[in-house]
C-alpha positions in Angstrom: 0.0 0.0 0.0 1.4 3.4 -1.0 1.8 5.9 1.8 -0.6 8.8 1.7 1.3 11.7 0.1 0.3 15.4 0.1 -1.7 15.0 -3.1 -3.7 12.1 -1.8 -4.3 13.9 1.5 -5.7 17.0 -0.4 -8.0 14.9 -2.5 -9.3 13.2 0.6 -10.0 16.5 2.3 -11.8 17.8 -0.8 -14.1 14.8 -0.9 -14.9 15.2 2.8 -18.5 16.3 3.5 -18.4 19.3 5.7 -21.5 20.2 7.8 -22.3 23.0 10.3 -21.2 20.5 13.0 -17.6 20.7 11.7 -17.0 24.3 12.6 -14.6 24.5 15.5 -15.5 28.0 16.5 -18.0 30.8 16.1 -17.5 34.3 14.8 -18.9 37.4 16.5 -20.0 40.5 14.8 -16.7 42.2 15.3 -14.8 39.3 13.6 -13.3 37.8 16.7 -13.4 34.0 16.9 -14.3 32.1 20.0 -13.8 28.4 20.5 -16.9 26.2 20.7 -17.2 23.4 23.3 -18.7 21.1 20.8 -21.0 20.9 17.8 -23.8 23.4 17.8 -26.2 21.8 15.4 -26.7 18.2 14.1 -28.5 17.3 10.9 -31.9 19.1 10.8 -31.6 20.4 14.4 -30.4 23.8 13.3 -32.7 26.4 15.0 -35.0 28.2 12.6 -35.4 31.4 14.7 -33.0 34.2 13.8 -32.3 36.4 10.8 -32.9 33.7 8.2 -36.7 33.5 9.0 -39.4 35.7 10.3 -40.0 34.9 14.0 -42.9 35.9 16.1 -41.4 37.7 19.1 -43.1 39.2 22.1 -41.0 42.0 23.7 -42.1 43.1 27.2 -40.4 46.2 28.6 -39.5 49.1 26.2 -37.4 51.4 28.4 -34.0 52.9 27.7 -32.5 49.5 26.9 -35.6 47.5 25.8 -36.7 50.0 23.2 -33.5 49.7 21.2 -33.4 46.0 21.6 -37.0 45.5 20.3 -36.2 47.8 17.4 -33.3 45.7 16.3 -35.5 42.6 16.3 -37.9 44.4 14.0 -35.1 45.6 11.8 -33.9 42.0 11.4 -37.3 41.2 9.8 -39.1 39.6 12.8 -42.7 40.2 13.8 -42.4 42.0 17.1 -45.5 42.3 19.4 -44.3 44.9 21.9 -45.8 45.9 25.3 -45.0 48.5 27.9 -46.9 50.4 30.5 -45.7 53.7 28.9 -47.8 55.0 26.0 -44.8 57.0 24.8 -42.6 53.9 24.8 -45.2 52.0 22.7 -45.3 54.9 20.2 -41.6 54.8 19.8 -41.7 51.0 19.3 -44.3 51.4 16.6 -42.1 53.9 14.9 -39.3 51.4 14.9 -41.4 48.7 13.2 -42.9 46.9 16.2 -46.6 46.2 16.7 -47.8 47.8 20.0 -50.3 45.6 21.9 -52.4 46.3 25.0 -51.3 43.6 27.4 -48.6 41.0 28.1 -51.1 38.2 27.3 -51.8 39.7 23.9 -48.1 40.0 23.1 -47.2 36.4 24.0 -50.3 34.4 22.8 -48.7 33.3 19.5 -45.0 34.0 20.3 -42.1 31.8 19.3 -39.7 33.8 21.5 -40.6 36.0 24.5 -38.1 38.6 25.6 -38.4 40.6 28.8 -36.4 43.7 29.9 -37.9 44.7 33.3 -36.7 46.9 36.2 -36.2 44.4 39.1 -36.6 40.9 40.4 -40.2 41.3 41.8 -41.4 42.6 38.4 -39.8 39.7 36.6 -41.3 37.1 38.9 -44.7 38.6 38.8 -44.8 39.0 35.0 -43.6 35.4 34.4 -45.7 33.7 37.1 -48.9 35.6 36.4 -48.8 36.7 32.8 -46.4 34.7 30.6 -46.2 31.1 31.9 -49.4 29.4 30.7 -50.3 32.3 28.3 -47.4 31.8 25.9 -47.3 28.5 23.8 -45.3 25.9 25.7 -42.9 25.7 22.6 -41.9 29.3 23.1 -38.4 30.2 24.2 -38.4 32.5 27.2 -35.5 35.0 27.6 -35.2 37.4 30.5 -32.7 40.1 29.8 -33.3 42.1 33.0 -30.6 42.5 35.6 -31.9 40.9 38.8 -30.8 38.8 41.7 -29.6 35.2 41.1 -32.1 33.7 43.5 -35.1 35.2 41.6 -33.6 34.2 38.2 -33.4 30.6 39.4 -36.9 30.7 40.9 -38.4 31.9 37.6 -36.4 29.3 35.6 -37.9 26.6 37.9 -41.4 27.8 37.2 -40.8 27.9 33.5 -39.2 24.5 33.4 -42.0 22.9 35.4 -44.5 24.2 32.9 -42.5 22.8 30.0 -40.7 25.9 28.7 -37.1 26.5 27.7 -35.9 29.5 29.7 -32.7 31.6 30.0 -31.5 34.5 32.1 -29.6 36.7 29.6 -28.6 40.0 31.1 -26.6 42.4 29.0 -23.6 44.6 29.0 -23.1 47.7 26.8 -25.5 50.4 27.8 -28.0 52.3 25.7 -25.7 53.0 22.8 -25.0 49.2 22.3 -28.7 48.5 22.7 -29.5 50.9 19.9 -26.7 49.6 17.7 -27.4 45.9 18.3 -23.9 45.3 19.8 -24.7 44.2 23.3 -22.8 41.4 25.1 -25.2 38.8 26.5 -24.3 36.6 29.6 -26.5 33.6 29.5 -27.6 31.1 32.1 -29.5 28.2 30.6 -29.6 24.4 30.1 -26.7 23.5 27.8 -29.0 22.0 25.2 -31.0 25.2 24.9 -28.0 27.5 24.2 -27.9 27.2 20.4 -31.5 28.3 20.2 -30.9 31.2 22.7 -27.9 32.4 20.8 -29.7 32.6 17.5 -32.7 34.4 19.1 -30.4 37.1 20.6 -28.3 37.5 17.5 -30.0 40.7 16.1 -29.2 42.5 19.3 -25.8 41.1 20.1 -22.1 41.5 19.5 -21.3 38.4 21.4 -23.4 35.9 23.4 -21.6 33.7 26.0 -23.1 30.9 28.1 -22.0 31.5 31.6 -23.5 28.2 32.9 -26.8 26.9 34.2 -29.8 29.0 35.3 -28.7 32.0 37.3 -25.2 32.0 36.0 -25.9 34.8 33.6 -27.0 37.1 36.5 -24.0 36.1 38.5 -21.7 37.1 35.7 -23.5 40.4 35.2 -23.4 41.6 38.8 -19.7 40.5 39.2 -18.8 42.3 35.9 -20.6 45.5 36.9 -19.1 45.5 40.4 -15.7 45.4 38.7 -16.7 48.1 36.3 -18.0 50.4 39.1 -14.8 50.0 41.1 -12.5 50.5 38.1 -14.4 53.7 37.1 -13.9 55.1 40.6 -10.2 54.3 40.3 -9.9 56.1 37.0 -11.8 59.1 38.3 -9.6 59.3 41.4 -6.4 59.1 39.3 -7.6 61.9 37.0 -8.6 64.1 39.9 -5.2 63.6 41.5 -3.3 64.1 38.2 -5.1 67.5 37.8 -4.2 68.6 41.3 -0.6 67.7 40.6 -0.5 69.9 37.5 -0.8 67.1 35.0 -3.1 67.7 32.1 -5.9 65.0 32.2 -5.7 64.6 28.4 -1.9 64.0 28.6 -2.6 61.6 31.5 -4.9 59.7 29.1 -2.1 59.3 26.6 0.0 57.7 29.3 -2.5 55.6 31.3 -4.1 54.2 28.1 -0.8 52.8 27.0 0.6 51.7 30.4 -0.2 49.4 33.2 -3.1 51.5 34.4 -5.1 51.0 31.3 -8.6 49.6 31.6 -11.9 49.9 29.8 -12.9 52.9 32.0 -9.9 54.7 30.6 -9.5 53.5 27.0 -13.1 53.3 26.0 -15.0 55.5 28.5 -12.6 58.2 29.7 -14.5 60.4 32.1 -12.7 63.6 31.1 -14.0 65.3 27.9 -11.9 65.0 24.8 -9.8 61.8 24.5 -12.6 59.4 23.8 -15.1 61.1 21.5 -18.0 58.6 22.0 -17.8 58.8 25.8 -20.6 60.4 27.7 -18.1 62.9 29.2 -18.3 64.7 25.8 -22.1 65.3 26.1 -22.6 66.5 29.6 -22.6 62.9 31.0 -26.0 62.3 29.4 -26.9 58.8 28.0 -24.6 55.9 28.6 -25.1 54.0 31.9 -27.0 56.0 34.5 -25.6 56.3 38.0 -28.9 54.9 39.4 -28.5 51.8 37.3 -24.9 51.3 38.5 -26.1 51.7 42.1 -28.8 49.1 41.5 -26.2 46.6 40.2 -23.8 47.3 43.1 -26.7 46.7 45.6 -27.3 43.3 43.9 -23.7 42.5 44.2 -23.6 43.4 47.9 -26.7 41.4 48.6 -25.2 38.4 46.8 -21.9 38.8 48.7 -23.8 38.9 52.0 -25.8 35.7 51.2 -22.8 33.8 49.9 -20.3 35.0 52.5 -17.9 36.6 50.0 -15.7 39.5 51.1 -16.1 42.6 48.8 -14.9 45.6 50.7 -14.2 47.7 47.5 -17.6 46.8 46.2 -19.1 48.1 49.4 -17.2 51.4 49.2 -18.2 51.8 45.5 -21.8 51.3 46.5 -21.5 54.0 49.2 -19.9 56.5 46.8 -22.5 56.0 44.0 -25.3 56.2 46.6 -23.9 59.5 47.7 -23.7 60.8 44.2 -27.2 59.6 43.4 -28.5 61.2 46.7 -27.1 64.5 45.5 -29.5 64.4 42.6 -27.3 63.0 39.9 -28.8 59.5 39.5 -29.7 60.2 35.9 -26.2 61.2 34.9 -23.8 58.6 33.4 -21.8 56.9 36.2 -18.5 58.4 34.9 -19.8 61.8 36.1 -18.6 60.7 39.5 -15.3 62.4 38.4 -16.9 65.8 39.0 -17.8 64.9 42.6 -14.3 63.7 43.3 -12.9 66.9 41.7 -15.2 69.0 44.0 -16.9 70.4 40.9 -20.5 69.4 41.2 -21.3 73.0 40.2 -20.1 72.1 36.7 -22.8 69.4 36.4 -25.5 71.7 37.8 -24.7 74.3 35.2 -25.3 71.9 32.3 
């Protein structure tokens, strides 16, 4: 028998039947490639929801984040039945291509995918327990993108699973700009077998979707990530305030910190001093972005989780206290990077805007 030479090897490869299962990694919107843990689809099991087909989607909660997310589902060609308690939010959703409806029950009655974006854990539990489970078809995929406590996320997952639904907690990172642009990062907690379906359903709104683990793991990832973000932003603000006091131009400090060991996302992508990062909220009076009140909410969730689990998070506790002070001074609606002005002793600059 002749040994297999390069030519015979190439012919064998060309004859090989490649399927979607053969792909070793997935590509995100920004072109980065992430390794898969195994085949995503087998044979005819490829999910049909997503950009390739029109999917009936119920979207509940059309606030600062939900409005942009629902709009991107409509932009992808899906039939989006949208509900919110706010008439203004419903009007905006209609302008973005969604169909406004008068109740949760009406939104979910024929849905293939149900997506919720609600303020807090009690709202999520009440809406799922009383208005979605049993009203939506049992074949519907239920996705909660709210940021809530891990315990409630697992409780809702248990209710959904007992009723025969596939459910995932899928909180987001990226803020309102990413919600509008369809470039959010999703942290998902779900059964492993449901993830491929979840990933396709979230694709019109996402830059990347990562399964963190089982139910509740998405929420765990979100609150840990945002605690880290809140702490790092305070560090950046303190450093800028000190640099200014020492006579160092904050813009020149950016040139140094963004290219040295102090660099972090709060510096390189979200610099709290106007100028160096054009897209940062610091260039528009700290409007838009990620509100201080929302950061405070996430830090409270992190501290509650730390207390229940016995974790030591002293910097998280200090961060919560500082953002609570800033919020109490009337700046809860400002982007959380506006904390810089409090540390500079220049709250008057915010009040003048």
